LUMGU-866471 format. One record per residue (C-alpha): residue in three letters; x, y, z. Coordinates in steps of 0.02 Angstrom, whole numbers, padded with zeros to 5 digits, always signed. Example, Ala and Ser with C-alpha at 12.3 -4.5 7.8 and 13.67 -1.06 7.14 Angstrom:
! residues 2
ALA+00615-00225+00390;SER+00684-00053+00357;
This chain:
! residues 70
MET+00000+00000+00000;LYS+00064+00174-00042;GLU+00068+00319+00080;ILE+00047+00497+00017;THR+00072+00661+00109;VAL-00040+00802+00050;LYS-00042+00984+00105;ILE-00221+01049+00110;PRO-00273+01231+00139;ASP-00358+01251+00309;GLN-00525+01299+00232;LYS-00526+01138+00127;VAL-00479+01009+00261;ASP-00658+00963+00309;PHE-00707+00940+00126;PHE-00552+00837+00091;MET-00577+00724+00242;GLU-00759+00696+00194;LEU-00705+00651+00016;ILE-00578+00527+00082;ALA-00710+00448+00195;GLN-00834+00436+00049;LEU-00701+00348-00054;GLY-00675+00223+00087;LEU-00493+00271+00112;ASP-00398+00284+00276;ALA-00333+00456+00324;GLU-00243+00530+00472;GLN-00221+00713+00513;HIS-00051+00762+00577;GLU-00011+00934+00638;ASP+00168+00895+00680;PHE+00289+01038+00675;ALA+00454+01077+00754;ILE+00483+01235+00853;PRO+00655+01305+00813;GLU+00773+01310+00962;GLU+00798+01498+00939;HIS+00609+01525+00961;LYS+00612+01420+01119;ALA+00758+01524+01184;ILE+00661+01686+01153;VAL+00511+01621+01249;ARG+00621+01560+01393;GLU+00704+01731+01402;ARG+00535+01820+01403;ILE+00474+01706+01543;LYS+00633+01738+01642;ASN+00613+01927+01622;SER+00427+01931+01661;SER+00355+01995+01825;PRO+00208+01896+01894;GLU+00137+02054+01973;GLU+00120+02132+01799;LEU+00016+01987+01733;ILE-00173+02000+01714;PRO-00304+01865+01685;TRP-00352+01828+01504;GLU-00531+01890+01527;GLU-00466+02059+01585;ALA-00339+02068+01443;ARG-00472+02022+01316;LYS-00580+02169+01372;GLN-00433+02284+01334;LEU-00416+02218+01156;ARG-00522+02267+01007;PHE-00583+02123+00899;LYS-00661+02139+00727;ASP-00810+02032+00783;ASP-00848+02138+00936;
């Protein structure tokens, strides 16, 4: 049996998976990705330099942001 990797645009994934199911084929969705070490280092540095007293809960932060849907 052959195995094929296909890149599908996000907006077409549901359609593609339904098509595969209708054809009676097996399919798996993988969202594997590697985070570059330099990105990890940046996040670690930001965590190290953060002050817990300056943090606010997400709900409070969300109120301060403007969303297109709001």
